[in-house]
C-alpha positions as CSV (number, residue, x, y, z in Angstrom):
1,M,203.8,72.9,-11.8
2,N,204.1,69.1,-11.0
3,N,204.3,67.9,-14.8
4,D,203.9,64.3,-14.2
5,H,200.4,64.9,-11.9
6,F,199.6,66.9,-15.0
7,K,200.3,64.6,-17.3
8,E,198.6,61.6,-15.7
9,Q,195.2,63.6,-14.8
10,T,195.2,64.7,-18.9
11,L,195.4,60.9,-19.5
12,V,191.8,60.9,-18.7
13,F,190.4,63.0,-21.4
14,M,192.3,60.6,-24.1
15,S,190.9,57.2,-22.5
16,E,187.9,55.8,-24.0
17,N,185.1,54.9,-20.9
18,K,186.0,57.0,-17.7
19,S,183.4,57.3,-15.8
20,K,182.0,61.2,-15.4
21,E,183.5,60.9,-11.4
22,E,186.9,60.0,-12.7
23,V,186.9,63.0,-15.6
24,I,185.1,66.0,-13.6
25,K,188.5,65.0,-10.5
26,A,191.2,65.1,-13.2
27,G,189.7,68.2,-15.1
28,Q,189.6,70.2,-11.6
29,E,193.2,68.7,-10.9
30,V,194.2,70.2,-14.5
31,L,193.2,73.4,-13.7
32,V,195.1,73.2,-10.2
33,C,198.0,72.5,-12.2
34,L,196.9,75.0,-14.2
35,F,196.3,78.0,-12.0
36,G,199.7,77.0,-9.8
37,G,198.2,75.2,-7.2
38,L,199.0,72.3,-5.0
39,P,197.7,68.5,-6.4
40,Y,194.8,67.0,-4.1
41,N,194.6,70.4,-2.5
42,G,190.8,71.3,-4.3
43,L,190.0,74.0,-7.1
44,D,187.4,75.9,-4.6
45,I,190.4,76.0,-2.2
46,L,193.2,77.3,-4.6
47,R,190.1,80.1,-5.9
48,F,190.0,81.3,-2.1
49,R,193.2,81.7,-1.6
50,K,193.9,83.5,-4.7
51,F,191.0,85.5,-3.8
52,L,192.7,86.6,-0.8
53,N,195.7,87.5,-2.3
54,K,194.4,89.5,-5.1
55,V,192.4,91.7,-2.2
56,S,195.6,91.5,0.3
57,T,197.7,93.3,-2.1
58,G,195.3,94.7,-4.6
59,T,194.4,98.6,-4.6
60,A,190.9,97.9,-7.1
61,W,188.5,95.4,-6.8
62,V,189.5,92.1,-7.9
63,Q,188.9,90.8,-11.6
64,V,186.5,87.7,-11.2
65,H,188.1,86.7,-14.6
66,T,190.9,86.4,-13.4
67,L,190.4,83.8,-10.6
68,P,190.3,79.8,-10.9
69,P,186.7,78.9,-11.5
70,T,184.6,77.1,-9.5
71,S,184.7,73.5,-9.0
72,D,181.1,73.7,-10.0
73,A,182.3,75.0,-13.2
74,A,184.6,73.4,-13.7
75,R,182.5,70.0,-13.6
76,F,180.9,70.7,-16.2
77,H,183.9,72.1,-18.4
78,S,185.4,68.8,-17.9
79,L,182.4,67.3,-18.9
80,R,182.1,68.9,-22.1
81,V,186.0,68.7,-23.1
82,Y,186.0,65.1,-22.5
83,L,182.9,64.5,-25.1
84,Q,184.9,66.7,-27.5
85,S,187.7,64.1,-26.8
86,Q,185.3,61.1,-27.1
87,T,183.2,62.3,-29.8
88,W,184.6,59.3,-32.4
89,I,183.1,56.7,-29.4
90,D,179.3,58.4,-30.1
91,L,178.5,59.5,-26.3
92,K,175.3,61.7,-26.1
93,A,175.8,65.6,-25.0
94,Q,173.2,65.6,-22.4
95,E,175.5,63.5,-20.1
96,Y,178.3,65.5,-20.5
97,G,177.8,68.9,-19.6
98,W,175.3,70.7,-22.4
99,F,171.7,71.0,-23.5
100,I,169.5,71.8,-25.9
101,S,167.4,74.6,-27.0
102,D,165.6,75.5,-29.8
103,N,167.4,72.8,-31.8
104,K,170.7,73.8,-30.4
105,L,173.1,72.8,-28.6
106,L,174.5,74.7,-25.7
107,P,176.5,74.2,-23.2
108,T,175.3,74.0,-19.3
109,K,177.7,76.4,-16.7
110,S,176.3,75.7,-14.0
111,V,174.4,74.6,-11.8
112,L,174.8,76.5,-8.7
113,P,174.4,81.2,-8.9
114,P,177.3,82.7,-9.5
115,A,177.8,84.2,-6.3
116,P,175.9,83.7,-2.6
117,E,172.8,85.4,-3.1
118,V,173.5,88.2,-0.2
119,L,176.5,89.2,-2.8
120,L,174.3,89.1,-6.0
121,N,172.1,91.1,-4.1
122,I,174.6,93.8,-3.7
123,I,175.5,93.8,-7.9
124,R,173.2,95.9,-9.8
125,C,173.3,97.8,-13.0
126,Y,171.7,101.3,-13.4
127,C,171.8,101.8,-17.1
128,K,170.1,104.0,-19.4
129,Q,170.4,101.7,-22.4
130,N,170.1,97.8,-22.9
131,C,173.2,97.0,-20.6
132,D,174.9,96.1,-23.7
133,S,178.0,98.3,-22.8
134,K,181.4,97.2,-21.0
135,C,179.8,100.2,-18.6
136,C,177.2,97.7,-17.2
137,T,178.3,96.6,-13.6
138,C,176.5,93.2,-14.1
139,R,178.2,92.4,-17.5
140,K,181.0,93.6,-16.2
141,H,181.2,90.9,-13.3
142,R,179.5,88.4,-15.7
143,L,176.4,87.9,-14.4
144,D,173.5,88.5,-15.4
145,C,171.4,91.5,-15.2
146,S,168.1,90.8,-12.2
147,I,165.5,92.2,-10.6
148,S,167.8,94.4,-8.4
149,C,169.0,96.1,-11.6
150,G,167.8,100.3,-11.3
151,E,166.5,100.6,-14.9
152,C,166.3,97.2,-16.6
153,R,165.2,95.0,-13.6
154,G,166.4,92.4,-16.1
155,V,164.1,92.3,-18.2
156,N,164.1,93.0,-21.6
157,C,167.9,94.1,-22.0
158,S,170.4,92.4,-23.9
159,N,172.3,91.4,-20.3
160,S,168.9,89.2,-18.9
161,P,168.4,85.0,-19.3
162,S,166.2,84.2,-22.0
163,V,163.1,82.4,-20.9
164,T,165.2,79.0,-22.2
165,D,167.7,78.7,-20.0
166,D,165.5,79.9,-17.4
167,E,163.2,77.0,-18.3
168,H,165.9,74.8,-18.9
169,F,167.3,75.6,-15.0
170,I,164.1,75.4,-14.1
171,S,163.6,72.2,-15.0
172,N,166.4,70.3,-13.8
173,N,166.2,71.2,-10.7
174,N,162.4,70.1,-9.9
């Protein structure tokens, strides 16, 4: 890891009045450093290389949680970290990766789908009860159950998105 580059990027989070673009860029660079990538190569490129390495050397499926986050997920994470670091200067949480639902402040995890639509249509579960165990294929891959799932169809199971999440996603993308 390039310690000088890492330290330089972390200073952004301790500085007041940084633009969102600076925060997002610094956050992605910090994550690239933490996951052993080269500076300025980009988080998505590093994620893809790590994925290819795991596929070519692995005997089982790739554990998605062992890969670096996508640049979109890192974007919101970086904004939340900056907000947490800067709470004493009165920033608005909704402008830095959070939204309000039922009078609760909740993190915006991503505005992009977790995987391409083609891949999402392949992953589905066939749970017999509520999808609340680690045996649920969707839960195991950190995906919400969907209409393509065998039993639950993504409705009224413990692993389906709440209505407020869907309403927030729709209202933010219109």
